[in-house]
N, CA, C and O of each residue as an XYZ file, in Angstrom:
788
protein
N       0.759     -0.809      0.118
C       0.187      0.120      0.080
C       0.960      1.207     -0.025
O       2.133      1.193      0.348
N       0.276      2.450     -0.637
C       1.042      3.406     -0.637
C       0.634      4.933      0.018
O      -0.396      4.613      0.612
N       0.754      5.952      0.198
C       0.236      7.228      0.446
C       1.405      8.427     -0.380
O       2.352      8.115     -1.103
N       1.048      9.562     -0.064
C       1.979     10.194     -0.616
C       3.402     11.162     -0.057
O       4.008     12.216     -0.249
N       3.385      9.956      0.735
C       4.706      9.792      1.471
C       5.625      8.407      0.985
O       6.812      8.335      1.303
N       5.062      7.495      0.311
C       5.361      6.388      0.097
C       5.130      5.382      0.482
O       4.800      5.693      1.627
N       4.988      3.878      0.417
C       4.477      2.377      0.808
C       4.083      2.695      2.687
O       4.669      3.440      3.473
N       3.170      2.010      2.857
C       3.332      2.190      4.207
C       3.387      0.833      5.176
O       3.421      0.773      6.405
N       3.381     -0.718      3.732
C       3.650     -1.677      4.304
C       5.324     -1.330      5.044
O       6.283     -0.661      4.660
N       4.977     -2.395      6.593
C       5.625     -2.856      7.491
C       6.221     -4.546      7.144
O       5.568     -5.353      6.482
N       7.085     -4.728      7.530
C       7.414     -6.156      7.784
C       8.263     -6.180      9.276
O       9.390     -5.731      9.486
N       7.162     -6.984     10.419
C       8.099     -7.328     11.380
C       8.503     -8.598     11.916
O       7.857     -9.571     12.303
N       9.447     -8.407     11.860
C      10.717    -10.076     12.245
C      10.471    -10.837     13.520
O      10.874    -10.118     14.434
N      10.125    -11.652     13.863
C      10.293    -12.303     15.643
C      11.000    -13.320     15.265
O      10.331    -14.115     14.605
N      12.410    -13.707     15.461
C      13.772    -14.741     15.674
C      12.911    -15.360     16.688
O      12.251    -14.614     17.411
N      12.834    -16.704     16.839
C      12.163    -17.570     18.463
C      12.723    -16.779     19.196
O      13.261    -15.673     19.136
N      12.339    -18.095     20.404
C      13.469    -18.154     21.468
C      14.290    -18.651     21.578
O      14.508    -19.553     20.769
N      14.996    -18.454     22.353
C      16.517    -19.718     22.885
C      15.884    -21.171     22.716
O      14.761    -21.367     23.181
N      16.632    -22.293     22.005
C      16.261    -23.324     22.034
C      18.196    -23.784     22.944
O      19.158    -23.087     23.265
N      17.889    -25.244     23.017
C      19.011    -25.853     23.659
C      20.029    -25.731     22.690
O      21.132    -25.426     23.144
N      19.926    -25.919     21.275
C      20.781    -25.437     20.161
C      20.637    -24.565     19.223
O      20.980    -24.949     18.105
N      20.184    -23.368     19.330
C      21.017    -21.865     19.404
C      21.878    -21.413     20.575
O      22.833    -20.683     20.307
N      21.644    -21.775     21.905
C      21.946    -21.259     22.852
C      23.904    -21.939     22.545
O      24.906    -21.345     22.943
N      23.890    -23.352     21.711
C      25.005    -23.653     21.443
C      26.198    -23.359     20.099
O      27.402    -23.519     19.901
N      24.899    -22.796     19.317
C      25.465    -22.490     18.267
C      25.382    -23.630     17.188
O      26.341    -23.822     16.440
N      24.092    -24.484     17.096
C      24.274    -25.559     16.212
C      22.907    -24.897     15.480
O      22.033    -24.131     15.885
N      23.214    -25.712     13.945
C      22.724    -25.392     13.247
C      21.183    -25.933     12.820
O      21.172    -26.990     12.189
N      20.169    -25.443     13.044
C      19.109    -25.781     13.154
C      18.241    -25.568     12.018
O      18.338    -24.398     11.647
N      17.550    -26.143     11.425
C      17.123    -26.186     10.254
C      15.426    -27.111     10.635
O      14.474    -26.692     11.294
N      15.629    -28.706      9.781
C      14.578    -29.144     10.061
C      14.351    -29.845     11.574
O      13.336    -30.360     12.043
N      15.293    -29.718     11.983
C      15.301    -30.981     13.509
C      14.050    -29.658     14.337
O      14.131    -28.430     14.320
N      13.010    -30.545     14.970
C      11.790    -29.444     15.668
C      11.935    -29.376     17.223
O      11.022    -29.834     17.911
N      13.027    -28.831     17.802
C      13.010    -28.732     19.246
C      12.732    -27.634     19.813
O      13.113    -26.565     19.336
N      11.981    -27.717     20.988
C      11.136    -26.648     21.698
C      12.441    -25.666     22.287
O      13.669    -25.640     22.207
N      11.117    -24.736     23.053
C      12.324    -23.167     24.031
C      12.622    -24.106     24.868
O      12.186    -25.228     25.126
N      13.918    -23.046     25.455
C      14.330    -23.909     26.803
C      13.697    -22.856     27.767
O      13.377    -21.790     27.240
N      13.464    -23.009     29.152
C      13.136    -22.271     30.368
C      13.321    -21.024     29.751
O      12.352    -20.272     29.841
N      14.563    -20.487     28.988
C      14.807    -18.993     29.512
C      14.047    -18.067     27.632
O      13.862    -16.897     27.295
N      13.850    -19.421     26.940
C      13.097    -19.135     25.419
C      12.132    -18.611     25.771
O      11.712    -17.507     25.424
N      11.459    -19.718     26.857
C       9.809    -19.171     27.089
C       9.692    -17.350     27.301
O       9.164    -16.351     26.812
N      10.779    -17.890     28.614
C      10.897    -16.639     29.406
C      10.976    -15.506     28.378
O      10.069    -14.781     28.787
N      11.315    -15.101     27.664
C      11.956    -14.193     26.414
C      10.732    -13.609     25.842
O      10.286    -12.465     25.925
N      10.192    -14.902     25.106
C       9.008    -15.164     24.929
C       7.567    -13.914     25.082
O       6.982    -13.005     24.492
N       7.592    -14.478     25.959
C       6.692    -13.488     27.064
C       6.505    -12.543     26.990
O       5.508    -11.945     26.585
N       8.115    -11.970     27.646
C       8.207    -10.886     28.019
C       8.163     -9.915     26.350
O       8.143     -8.686     26.276
N       8.158    -10.570     25.546
C       7.859     -9.984     24.095
C       6.453     -9.819     23.829
O       6.201     -8.871     23.085
N       5.601    -10.402     24.186
C       4.436     -9.831     24.231
C       3.894     -8.405     24.460
O       3.054     -7.900     23.715
N       4.469     -7.735     25.627
C       4.341     -6.813     25.657
C       4.447     -5.136     24.564
O       3.685     -4.190     24.365
N       6.000     -5.575     24.048
C       6.281     -4.920     22.672
C       5.580     -5.130     21.536
O       5.788     -4.500     20.499
N       4.719     -6.019     21.669
C       4.081     -6.611     20.492
C       2.256     -5.818     20.278
O       1.663     -5.307     19.327
N       1.912     -6.094     21.714
C       0.489     -6.057     21.552
C       0.106     -4.213     21.180
O      -1.052     -3.800     21.228
N       0.609     -3.827     21.031
C       0.241     -2.103     20.735
C       0.105     -2.085     19.499
O      -0.553     -1.142     19.059
N       0.770     -3.288     18.314
C       0.214     -3.055     17.014
C      -0.862     -3.731     16.814
O      -1.349     -4.626     17.505
N      -1.349     -3.112     15.494
C      -2.413     -3.485     14.989
C      -2.505     -4.575     13.484
O      -3.273     -4.152     12.620
N      -1.916     -5.644     13.230
C      -1.268     -6.387     12.213
C      -1.799     -6.803     11.688
O      -2.121     -7.919     12.098
N      -2.501     -6.286     10.097
C      -3.273     -7.371      9.255
C      -3.156     -8.446      9.061
O      -4.078     -9.141      8.634
N      -2.166     -8.812      9.282
C      -1.750    -10.876      9.397
C      -0.376    -10.862     10.240
O       0.461     -9.973     10.404
N      -0.463    -12.164     10.705
C       0.964    -12.855     11.841
C       0.813    -14.401     11.546
O       0.064    -15.342     11.811
N       2.168    -14.057     10.716
C       2.667    -15.948     10.237
C       4.103    -16.246     11.155
O       4.938    -15.571     11.758
N       3.858    -17.584     10.886
C       4.796    -18.215     12.105
C       5.327    -19.220     11.065
O       4.484    -19.762     10.350
N       6.826    -19.580     10.868
C       7.084    -20.926     10.240
C       6.452    -22.236     11.039
O       6.074    -22.282     12.209
N       6.457    -23.069     10.246
C       5.721    -24.150     11.295
C       6.638    -25.105     11.593
O       6.508    -26.282     11.258
N       7.948    -24.486     12.462
C       8.870    -25.148     13.343
C       8.142    -24.860     14.595
O       7.462    -23.847     14.762
N       8.322    -25.839     15.506
C       7.624    -25.616     17.116
C       8.090    -24.734     17.863
O       7.428    -24.345     18.825
N       9.548    -24.136     17.536
C      10.490    -23.151     18.274
C       9.502    -22.106     17.688
O       9.019    -21.332     18.513
N       9.120    -21.961     16.376
C       8.296    -20.455     16.040
C       6.989    -20.262     16.868
O       6.561    -19.350     17.576
N       6.468    -21.646     16.444
C       5.264    -22.098     16.945
C       4.932    -21.538     18.289
O       3.874    -20.942     18.490
N       5.667    -21.694     19.035
C       5.494    -21.627     20.616
C       6.294    -20.426     21.125
O       6.122    -20.058     22.287
N       7.302    -19.690     20.193
C       7.612    -18.242     20.352
C       6.064    -17.386     20.242
O       5.694    -16.560     21.076
N       5.407    -17.730     19.218
C       4.181    -16.792     18.643
C       2.706    -16.938     20.228
O       2.030    -16.208     20.952
N       2.956    -18.332     19.963
C       1.669    -18.446     21.519
C       2.274    -17.800     22.560
O       1.527    -17.044     23.182
N       3.388    -17.872     22.928
C       3.902    -17.018     24.245
C       3.718    -15.617     24.078
O       3.433    -14.778     24.933
N       3.996    -15.432     22.411
C       4.077    -13.462     22.971
C       3.242    -13.146     22.970
O       3.192    -11.918     23.043
N       1.475    -14.101     22.871
C       0.427    -13.040     22.280
C      -0.453    -13.660     21.191
O      -1.677    -13.531     21.162
N       0.330    -14.399     20.228
C      -0.707    -14.423     19.057
C      -0.404    -16.617     19.137
O       0.598    -17.258     18.820
N      -1.510    -17.016     19.585
C      -1.776    -18.439     19.356
C      -2.416    -18.934     18.318
O      -2.576    -20.152     18.237
N      -2.945    -17.976     17.237
C      -3.801    -18.354     16.310
C      -3.194    -18.050     15.205
O      -3.819    -18.179     14.152
N      -1.483    -17.451     15.190
C      -0.683    -17.241     14.207
C      -0.773    -18.277     12.951
O      -0.957    -19.456     13.256
N      -0.686    -18.022     11.867
C      -0.854    -18.692     10.322
C       0.370    -19.464     10.144
O       1.475    -18.993      9.875
N       0.111    -20.550     10.296
C       1.762    -21.252      9.825
C       1.764    -21.031      8.330
O       0.812    -21.377      7.631
N       3.041    -20.346      7.767
C       2.980    -20.499      6.725
C       4.349    -20.943      6.157
O       5.176    -20.177      6.651
N       4.986    -21.861      5.315
C       6.277    -22.928      5.281
C       6.782    -22.236      4.380
O       7.442    -22.908      3.587
N       6.736    -20.962      4.134
C       8.028    -20.621      3.508
C       8.663    -19.568      4.663
O       9.146    -18.650      4.001
N       8.786    -19.409      5.491
C       8.904    -19.159      6.933
C       9.930    -19.523      7.188
O      10.806    -18.774      7.619
N      10.129    -21.168      6.920
C      10.466    -22.221      7.697
C      12.785    -21.630      7.529
O      13.368    -20.877      6.749
N      13.176    -22.315      8.456
C      14.737    -21.240      8.569
C      15.521    -22.426      7.068
O      15.203    -23.481      6.519
N      16.414    -21.621      6.985
C      17.501    -22.157      5.498
C      17.829    -23.460      5.715
O      18.329    -23.541      6.837
N      17.792    -24.339      5.264
C      18.197    -26.244      5.071
C      19.451    -26.033      5.131
O      20.154    -25.445      4.309
N      19.793    -26.596      6.275
C      21.309    -27.033      6.053
C      21.446    -28.277      5.652
O      22.624    -28.551      5.886
N      20.945    -29.162      5.198
C      20.905    -30.140      4.899
C      22.034    -31.406      5.768
O      21.681    -32.109      6.714
N      22.942    -31.405      5.338
C      23.859    -32.550      6.272
C      24.491    -31.470      7.225
O      24.567    -31.868      8.388
N      24.893    -30.382      7.040
C      25.149    -29.437      8.233
C      24.732    -29.294      9.679
O      25.361    -28.769     10.597
N      23.183    -30.042      9.700
C      21.966    -29.506     10.938
C      22.810    -30.141     12.159
O      23.373    -31.235     12.190
N      22.761    -29.466     12.837
C      23.453    -29.863     14.135
C      24.445    -29.897     14.475
O      24.871    -30.566     15.416
N      25.181    -29.001     13.607
C      26.317    -28.819     13.637
C      26.984    -27.484     13.650
O      26.701    -26.518     12.942
N      28.075    -27.590     14.720
C      28.217    -26.125     15.006
C      29.202    -25.269     13.825
O      29.623    -26.089     13.009
N      29.621    -24.028     13.554
C      30.634    -23.097     12.692
C      31.593    -24.019     13.054
O      31.642    -24.867     12.163
N      32.401    -24.267     13.961
C      33.648    -24.614     14.562
C      33.746    -26.250     13.778
O      34.627    -26.708     13.050
N      32.703    -26.747     14.178
C      32.812    -28.130     13.583
C      32.951    -28.447     12.002
O      33.603    -29.348     11.476
N      32.120    -27.408     11.370
C      31.950    -27.415      9.593
C      33.184    -27.170      9.338
O      33.619    -27.768      8.354
N      34.136    -26.275     10.062
C      35.406    -25.895      9.984
C      36.130    -26.675      9.954
O      36.971    -26.347      9.116
N      36.443    -27.895     10.519
C      37.072    -29.000     10.432
C      37.273    -28.929      9.162
O      38.133    -28.170      8.715
N      36.416    -29.807      8.269
C      36.834    -30.098      7.000
C      36.397    -29.023      5.950
O      36.506    -29.191      4.736
N      35.906    -27.930      6.530
C      36.596    -26.887      5.025
C      36.449    -25.646      5.872
O      35.499    -24.995      6.308
N      37.991    -25.565      5.942
C      38.042    -24.113      7.013
C      37.123    -22.782      6.133
O      36.417    -22.982      5.145
N      37.306    -21.736      6.646
C      36.855    -20.565      6.599
C      34.915    -20.608      6.392
O      34.317    -19.594      6.752
N      34.478    -21.236      6.090
C      33.441    -21.724      6.073
C      32.431    -20.586      6.675
O      32.509    -20.016      7.763
N      31.301    -20.401      5.466
C      29.838    -19.526      6.734
C      28.830    -20.401      5.461
O      29.156    -21.078      4.486
N      27.675    -20.048      5.957
C      26.680    -20.558      5.321
C      26.383    -19.339      4.339
O      25.509    -19.378      3.474
N      27.220    -18.248      4.579
C      26.744    -16.623      3.167
C      27.075    -17.286      2.346
O      26.333    -17.897      1.576
N      28.760    -17.289      2.363
C      29.555    -17.538      1.074
C      29.212    -18.429      0.321
O      28.810    -18.376     -0.842
N      29.516    -20.015      1.598
C      29.269    -21.390      0.745
C      28.477    -22.490      0.899
O      28.684    -23.685      0.684
N      27.254    -21.700      1.431
C      25.916    -22.572      1.446
C      26.232    -23.809      2.716
O      27.269    -23.737      3.375
N      25.465    -24.644      2.893
C      25.152    -25.889      3.207
C      25.580    -27.059      2.383
O      25.272    -27.053      1.191
N      26.294    -28.123      2.905
C      26.512    -29.017      2.488
C      25.046    -29.964      2.466
O      24.442    -30.156      3.522
N      24.408    -30.686      0.791
C      23.411    -30.737      0.977
C      22.135    -30.127      1.213
O      21.201    -30.927      1.167
N      21.828    -28.911      1.457
C      20.989    -28.185      1.794
C      20.315    -27.109      0.770
O      20.214    -27.777     -0.259
N      19.879    -26.011      0.528
C      19.545    -25.138      0.423
C      20.180    -24.334     -0.332
O      21.274    -24.119      0.190
N      20.088    -23.888     -1.098
C      20.898    -23.327     -1.950
C      21.010    -21.573     -1.796
O      19.844    -21.185     -1.713
N      21.778    -20.603     -1.740
C      21.313    -19.224     -1.738
C      20.300    -18.627     -3.035
O      19.635    -17.606     -2.854
N      20.282    -18.968     -3.635
C      18.649    -18.802     -4.187
C      17.349    -19.232     -4.225
O      16.295    -18.709     -4.588
N      17.711    -20.512     -3.679
C      16.233    -21.005     -2.815
C      15.599    -20.435     -1.866
O      14.383    -20.243     -1.840
N      16.380    -20.136     -1.043
C      16.209    -19.300     -0.258
C      15.925    -17.444     -0.307
O      15.062    -16.780      0.269
N      16.688    -17.149     -0.945
C      15.964    -16.063     -1.978
C      14.813    -15.923     -2.242
O      14.132    -14.933     -1.978
N      14.276    -17.459     -3.104
C      12.938    -17.548     -3.314
C      11.585    -17.154     -3.171
O      10.643    -16.537     -3.668
N      12.242    -18.264     -1.647
C      11.071    -17.715     -0.554
C      11.024    -16.494     -0.083
O       9.991    -15.863      0.143
N      12.469    -16.014      0.130
C      12.110    -14.666      1.288
C      11.668    -13.587      0.476
O      11.198    -12.546      0.936
N      11.861    -13.904     -1.072
C      11.019    -12.750     -1.797
C       9.455    -13.411     -1.975
O       8.769    -12.529     -2.490
N       8.973    -14.133     -1.837
C       7.357    -14.197     -1.773
C       7.306    -13.901     -0.529
O       6.190    -13.470     -0.241
N       8.057    -13.941      0.393
C       7.111    -13.212      1.500
C       7.268    -11.414      1.760
O       6.534    -10.652      2.387
N       8.743    -11.111      0.868
C       8.148     -9.602      0.999
C       7.417     -9.443      0.256
O       6.552     -8.699      0.716
N       7.160     -9.799     -0.996
C       5.878     -9.690     -1.524
C       4.798     -9.391     -1.212
O       4.084     -8.405     -1.398
N       4.645    -10.903     -0.396
C       3.094    -10.915      0.625
C       3.488     -9.397      1.720
O       2.690     -8.466      1.608
N       4.064     -9.307      2.201
C       4.294     -7.947      3.322
C       3.916     -6.881      2.546
O       2.905     -6.241      2.838
N       4.941     -6.463      1.107
C       4.343     -5.339      1.062
C       2.626     -5.366      0.529
O       1.805     -4.776      1.231
N       2.335     -5.826     -0.283
C       0.387     -6.174     -0.775
C      -0.194     -6.418      0.808
O      -1.394     -6.687      0.773
N       0.151     -6.401      1.661
C      -0.738     -6.443      2.739
C      -1.067     -5.100      3.136
O      -0.367     -4.090      3.072
N      -2.622     -5.296      3.690
C      -3.230     -3.965      4.067
C      -2.846     -3.686      5.355
O      -3.468     -4.303      6.220
N      -1.495     -2.482      5.933
C      -0.911     -3.047      7.212
C       0.163     -3.758      7.570
O       1.074     -4.238      6.896
N      -0.123     -3.767      9.039
C       1.931     -4.580      8.861
C       1.868     -5.989      9.511
O       1.072     -6.270     10.406
N       2.843     -6.912      8.945
C       2.524     -8.050      8.850
C       3.860     -8.103      9.850
O       4.782     -7.339     10.135
N       3.407     -9.520     10.239
C       3.942     -9.555     11.423
C       4.624    -11.325     11.257
O       3.794    -12.223     11.110
N       6.060    -11.667     11.295
C       6.218    -13.266     11.309
C       7.370    -13.253     12.188
O       8.233    -12.439     12.518
N       6.918    -15.041     12.569
C       7.367    -15.631     13.585
C       8.480    -16.557     13.054
O       8.149    -17.704     12.755
N      10.135    -16.070     12.863
C      10.378    -17.194     11.921
C      11.878    -17.557     12.878
O      11.794    -17.902     14.057
N      13.293    -17.405     12.113
C      14.712    -18.631     12.359
C      15.560    -17.478     12.138
O      15.113    -16.609     11.390
N      16.809    -17.302     12.702
C      18.098    -16.323     12.932
C      18.630    -15.987     11.287
O      18.723    -14.872     10.775
N      19.081    -17.935     10.362
C      18.992    -16.919      9.218
C      18.275    -16.466      8.120
O      18.532    -15.606      7.278
N      17.115    -17.368      8.323
C      16.166    -16.866      7.293
C      15.692    -15.362      7.704
O      15.692    -14.459      6.866
N      15.327    -15.178      8.923
C      14.938    -13.908      9.077
C      16.330    -12.591      8.408
O      16.097    -11.439      8.040
N      17.300    -13.090      8.437
C      18.774    -12.266      8.070
C      18.085    -12.534      6.896
O      16.901    -12.197      6.932
N      18.394    -12.935      6.082
C      17.936    -13.201      4.492
C      16.751    -12.023      4.316
O      16.887    -11.117      3.494
N      15.712    -12.129      5.083
C      14.598    -11.158      4.317
C      14.854     -9.902      4.807
O      14.354     -8.909      4.278
N      15.602     -9.836      5.791
C      15.849     -8.255      6.369
C      17.018     -8.033      4.567
O      16.623     -7.026      3.979
N      17.863     -8.548      4.008
C      18.659     -8.327      3.079
C      18.211     -8.283      1.806
O      18.786     -7.749      0.857
N      16.531     -9.204      1.792
C      16.229     -8.989      0.166
C      15.001     -7.566      0.364
O      14.906     -6.607     -0.402
N      14.208     -7.810      1.561
C      13.521     -6.218      1.588
C      14.433     -5.369      0.622
O      14.239     -4.708     -0.398
N      15.446     -5.669      1.357
C      16.697     -3.765      1.002
C      16.921     -4.090     -0.397
O      17.297     -3.156     -1.104
N      16.729     -5.484     -1.058
C      17.021     -5.705     -2.383
C      18.438     -5.928     -2.953
O      19.058     -5.731     -3.998
N      18.658     -6.530     -1.505
C      20.006     -7.018     -1.293
C      20.517     -8.543     -1.955
O      19.589     -9.308     -2.217
N      21.703     -8.964     -2.201
C      21.997    -10.337     -1.998
C      21.548    -10.836     -1.079
O      21.107    -10.017     -0.272
N      21.382    -12.470     -0.632
C      21.212    -13.141      0.124
C      22.377    -13.206      0.962
O      22.188    -13.652      2.093
N      23.788    -12.784      0.582
C      24.751    -12.478      1.576
C      24.912    -11.620      2.229
O      25.539    -11.721      3.283
N      24.410    -10.544      1.815
C      23.977     -9.254      2.299
C      23.890     -9.655      4.319
O      24.415     -9.137      5.305
N      22.921    -10.841      4.099
C      22.222    -10.791      6.059
C      23.947    -11.319      6.368
O      24.186    -10.654      7.376
N      24.830    -11.865      6.164
C      25.449    -11.908      7.187
C      25.987    -11.078      8.277
O      26.413    -11.397      9.387
N      25.789     -9.214      7.330
C      26.017     -8.229      8.353
C      24.641     -7.504      9.205
O      24.608     -6.342      9.610
N      23.392     -8.675      9.362
C      22.693     -8.288     10.328
C      22.767     -9.193     11.419
O      21.881     -9.972     11.068
N      22.953     -9.389     11.886
C      23.512    -10.168     13.254
C      22.033     -9.991     14.171
O      21.666     -8.821     14.277
N      21.165    -11.022     14.830
C      20.324    -11.232     14.953
C      20.078    -12.295     16.489
O      20.257    -13.470     16.168
N      19.804    -12.184     17.673
C      20.025    -12.688     18.736
C      18.211    -13.548     18.775
O      17.316    -13.235     17.990
N      18.143    -14.068     19.309
C      16.969    -15.159     19.829
C      15.856    -14.216     20.743
O      16.088    -13.635     21.803
N      14.734    -14.258     20.068
C      14.101    -13.186     21.126
C      14.188    -11.882     20.663
O      13.964    -10.989     21.480
N      14.479    -11.576     19.473
C      14.604    -10.394     19.226
C      13.180     -9.940     17.956
O      12.657    -10.638     17.086
N      12.950     -8.636     18.326
C      11.897     -7.741     17.018
C      12.850     -6.916     16.124
O      13.941     -6.475     16.482
N      12.324     -6.783     15.004
C      13.014     -5.911     13.549
C      12.100     -5.562     13.241
O      11.099     -6.049     13.767
N      11.973     -4.619     12.309
C      11.373     -4.090     11.661
C      11.862     -3.674     10.155
O      12.947     -3.140      9.925
N      11.147     -3.917      9.438
C      11.761     -2.938      7.633
C      10.426     -2.608      7.603
O       9.469     -3.255      8.028
N      10.477     -0.878      6.721
C       9.881     -0.181      6.307
C      10.342      0.327      5.139
O      10.799     -0.321      4.196
N      10.155      2.025      5.258
C      10.226      2.908      3.987
C      10.451      3.853      4.255
O       9.775      4.457      5.088
N      11.434      4.343      3.693
C      11.355      6.192      4.145
C      11.189      6.404      2.135
O      11.943      6.002      1.249
N      10.258      6.966      2.075
C       9.436      7.890      0.966
C       9.448      6.399      0.244
O       8.597      5.609      0.653
N      10.298      5.979     -0.741
C      10.130      4.886     -2.076
C      11.217      3.980     -1.627
O      11.349      3.047     -2.420
N      12.053      3.935     -0.610
C      13.490      3.332     -0.545
C      13.302      2.570      0.649
O      13.321      3.147      1.736
N      13.111      1.257      0.562
C      13.050      0.324      1.928
C      14.452      0.290      2.212
O      15.502      0.235      1.572
N      13.935      0.363      3.890
C      14.441      0.631      4.776
C      14.871     -0.207      6.434
O      13.983     -0.222      7.287
N      16.067     -0.771      6.717
C      15.888     -1.234      8.507
C      15.322     -0.219      9.289
O      16.101      0.649      9.681
N      14.245     -0.139      9.576
C      13.414      0.813     10.901
C      14.264      0.840     12.278
O      14.873      1.687     12.932
N      13.940     -0.722     12.375
C      14.454     -1.361     14.077
C      14.955     -2.913     13.480
O      14.349     -3.630     12.683
N      15.994     -3.109     14.013
C      16.876     -4.587     13.889
C      17.804     -4.969     15.224
O      18.719     -4.373     15.794
N      17.189     -6.140     15.433
C      17.470     -6.956     16.702
C      17.300     -6.507     18.095
O      18.123     -6.454     19.009
N      16.111     -6.210     18.060
C      15.579     -5.368     19.243
C      15.081     -6.219     20.319
O      14.005     -6.808     20.217
N      16.033     -6.324     21.624
C      15.910     -7.319     22.436
C      15.117     -6.746     24.410
O      14.981     -7.277     25.512
N      14.885     -5.661     23.880
C      14.433     -4.751     24.733
C      15.485     -4.235     25.837
O      15.146     -3.932     26.981
N      17.243     -4.155     25.190
C      18.271     -3.916     26.046
C      18.805     -3.548     24.935
O      18.291     -3.808     23.847
N      20.061     -2.804     25.101
C      21.015     -1.845     24.214
C      22.095     -2.700     24.428
O      23.052     -1.963     24.661
N      22.538     -4.161     24.483
C      23.588     -5.201     24.927
C      23.502     -5.771     23.862
O      24.184     -6.772     23.641
């Protein structure tokens, strides 16, 4: 949607709360694990920051950790959207970056991609469909998703290559907002965890 000052659409992103694997740096895509106690607490604390906004649509990844975060943050009826799932890490699933680098020195998901998983182009296609959905909505869209995929969404919202997501650090249980300055897509807020640390 647009007005005299440019588009009014906004895409709010929530990265799910902490899991045992996110706390230990293990790459988690298809493995369906729940939140830790700390993750549940942080998800509940997010509710106050989100309650004041009237969202046109609320979406969630199909993964338990995202659905549980949505529920605890006050959105138990969030619409499951398969394109919000995390980057598929293939055979790198469950490994830390340090473990992957024992076989592939200098590896990053941004420059090299996962072994046997989704390509950057595949992930970009999913992100682009969600960007288009958010931009066509009649009001802000809220999406509960995952670390790497949220960062891809940030890059694609700005019209950048997937690899630009490497520059968008993201904590668990964080809120980010993508919007506009006139007709230019911008990051309004990024990685808001309620603190400046």
